[in-house]
VOGU-3710 file (C-alpha; in Angstrom, 3 decimals, decimal comma):
1> mgmltyeais> -4,399/-64,261/-64,099  -1,186/-64,030/-62,105  0,053/-60,967/-60,281  -2,025/-57,842/-60,841  -0,433/-54,485/-61,480  -1,644/-51,023/-60,590  -2,150/-50,357/-64,299  -4,305/-53,487/-64,696  -6,483/-52,469/-61,736  -6,815/-48,979/-63,190
11> rvvaqerntk> -7,887/-50,400/-66,590  -10,508/-52,663/-65,000  -11,972/-49,767/-62,988  -12,066/-47,482/-66,045  -13,815/-50,185/-68,069  -16,377/-50,741/-65,284  -17,060/-46,995/-65,047  -17,628/-46,719/-68,797  -20,204/-49,489/-69,191  -23,793/-49,793/-68,017
21> tltklpgeff> -23,546/-53,549/-67,500  -21,190/-55,539/-65,309  -17,909/-56,182/-67,046  -16,345/-59,610/-66,946  -13,511/-59,460/-64,453  -10,316/-61,267/-65,407  -9,736/-64,638/-63,698  -9,942/-64,532/-59,919  -9,734/-60,745/-59,891  -10,621/-60,073/-56,253
31> edaklyidsk> -8,283/-62,797/-54,995  -5,492/-61,433/-57,203  -6,249/-57,912/-55,942  -5,885/-59,094/-52,344  -2,503/-60,637/-53,183  -1,460/-57,389/-54,874  -2,486/-55,295/-51,833  -0,728/-57,714/-49,473  2,495/-57,606/-51,496  2,435/-53,797/-51,747
41> skvsgvkeda> 1,726/-53,520/-48,007  4,949/-55,384/-47,263  7,060/-52,863/-49,200  5,079/-49,719/-48,404  8,135/-48,090/-46,812  9,085/-46,743/-50,236  7,176/-43,532/-50,962  6,140/-44,581/-54,497  4,887/-47,952/-53,259  2,890/-46,290/-50,464
51> weldnakrll> 1,284/-43,919/-52,990  0,510/-46,812/-55,338  -0,942/-48,872/-52,474  -3,249/-46,053/-51,325  -4,448/-45,361/-54,860  -4,947/-49,049/-55,626  -7,078/-49,431/-52,491  -9,120/-46,395/-53,503  -9,576/-47,754/-57,039  -10,666/-51,153/-55,721
61> qdlmeirerk> -13,152/-49,493/-53,349  -14,553/-47,502/-56,295  -14,809/-50,682/-58,356  -16,740/-52,489/-55,627  -19,134/-49,564/-55,160  -19,790/-49,260/-58,907  -20,437/-52,998/-59,166  -22,676/-52,904/-56,055  -24,899/-50,272/-57,670  -25,076/-52,275/-60,891
71> iltlalyfvr> -25,925/-55,474/-58,991  -28,743/-53,700/-57,121  -30,195/-52,569/-60,444  -29,753/-56,048/-61,936  -31,516/-57,630/-58,950  -34,526/-55,371/-59,417  -34,561/-56,123/-63,152  -34,274/-59,866/-62,460  -37,205/-59,845/-60,021  -39,377/-58,005/-62,531
81> sgvspkdmsr> -38,320/-59,791/-65,722  -36,645/-63,059/-64,761  -33,605/-62,209/-66,902  -30,515/-63,589/-65,165  -27,419/-61,395/-65,003  -23,932/-62,548/-65,895  -20,321/-61,640/-65,153  -20,612/-61,665/-61,350  -17,911/-63,012/-59,064  -18,726/-65,729/-56,517
91> eeigffnavv> -18,906/-63,114/-53,788  -21,232/-60,934/-55,827  -23,605/-63,823/-56,579  -24,274/-64,231/-52,847  -24,998/-60,498/-52,535  -27,252/-60,629/-55,615  -29,234/-63,595/-54,233  -29,756/-61,845/-50,886  -31,006/-58,676/-52,611  -33,337/-60,712/-54,850
101> aalkdfqssk> -34,759/-62,495/-51,791  -35,366/-59,146/-50,063  -37,051/-57,719/-53,173  -39,306/-60,772/-53,538  -40,233/-60,451/-49,871  -41,099/-56,817/-50,395  -43,219/-57,702/-53,435  -45,142/-60,202/-51,320  -45,778/-57,461/-48,752  -47,049/-55,147/-51,497
111> klmidgrpes> -49,303/-57,925/-52,778  -50,697/-58,379/-49,276  -51,496/-54,667/-49,041  -53,221/-54,686/-52,432  -54,922/-58,100/-52,441  -55,255/-58,657/-48,717  -53,948/-62,219/-49,074  -50,653/-63,160/-47,507  -48,351/-65,532/-49,310  -46,654/-67,719/-46,757
121> rwllamladv> -42,886/-67,635/-47,274  -39,988/-69,227/-45,434  -36,500/-67,877/-44,934  -34,076/-70,664/-45,846  -30,360/-71,331/-45,546  -29,260/-73,453/-48,486  -27,382/-76,580/-47,413  -26,537/-77,561/-51,011  -26,549/-76,039/-54,480  -30,114/-75,729/-55,795
131> pefldvklrk> -30,803/-75,167/-59,507  -33,283/-72,562/-60,708  -36,931/-73,607/-60,247  -40,434/-72,212/-60,766  -43,095/-71,861/-58,085  -46,769/-72,660/-58,690  -47,262/-69,137/-60,078  -44,378/-69,715/-62,529  -42,061/-67,247/-60,782  -38,371/-68,110/-61,009
141> ygpyrqgdia> -36,258/-68,789/-57,928  -32,562/-69,585/-57,761  -30,214/-70,888/-58,675  -28,841/-70,956/-55,150  -25,420/-71,973/-53,896  -24,664/-73,712/-50,653  -24,666/-71,058/-47,924  -27,056/-68,667/-49,702  -30,002/-67,241/-47,755  -33,306/-66,974/-49,618
151> tvpeenarvl> -37,004/-66,425/-49,045  -39,235/-68,795/-51,018  -42,937/-69,695/-50,980  -43,791/-72,181/-48,231  -44,806/-74,915/-50,680  -41,404/-74,852/-52,404  -39,577/-74,357/-49,119  -41,088/-77,538/-47,692  -39,785/-79,527/-50,674  -36,282/-78,089/-50,240
161> veggkakkme> -36,236/-78,702/-46,474  -37,653/-82,240/-46,731  -35,133/-83,011/-49,479  -32,248/-81,909/-47,247  -31,300/-79,045/-49,588  -32,181/-76,259/-47,141  -33,006/-75,544/-43,533  -35,673/-73,181/-42,275  -34,363/-70,157/-40,405  -36,361/-68,546/-37,629
171> v> -36,467/-64,764/-37,648
//
């Protein structure tokens, strides 16, 4: 995208505020925003630049909080419906996957309370990218990226660990 401007950041935040779904961020938005903040920090001696820097930081914080709330809602929707979200940054995908894993864990706990049968699950650290897959009950898991943390049924976890795609984490 090139160098961001205060106006561009402001437009992106306004667009995010005015939609219920995640908006597609331009290019490498968060990386460009970091470059923008760094460049403004170097010249913050000028009063206008200092004001712009403070407001840009505040806008970016607002943007991240708005997107966080939307991602939490999308994770819950995904766990219940299997509908995959779109328009997330790389950083947000990791957050989304962690929330989904926590929600699936919680669902297993609820199932145990209701049915009295535990479903054995393993906490895994992904050592490689893993495409989306179905468990024996046809529930969707993944896709996962290298470095993601996920909780999956033991049967599927064994396959991933034995295949060198994941490693079991002890809690």
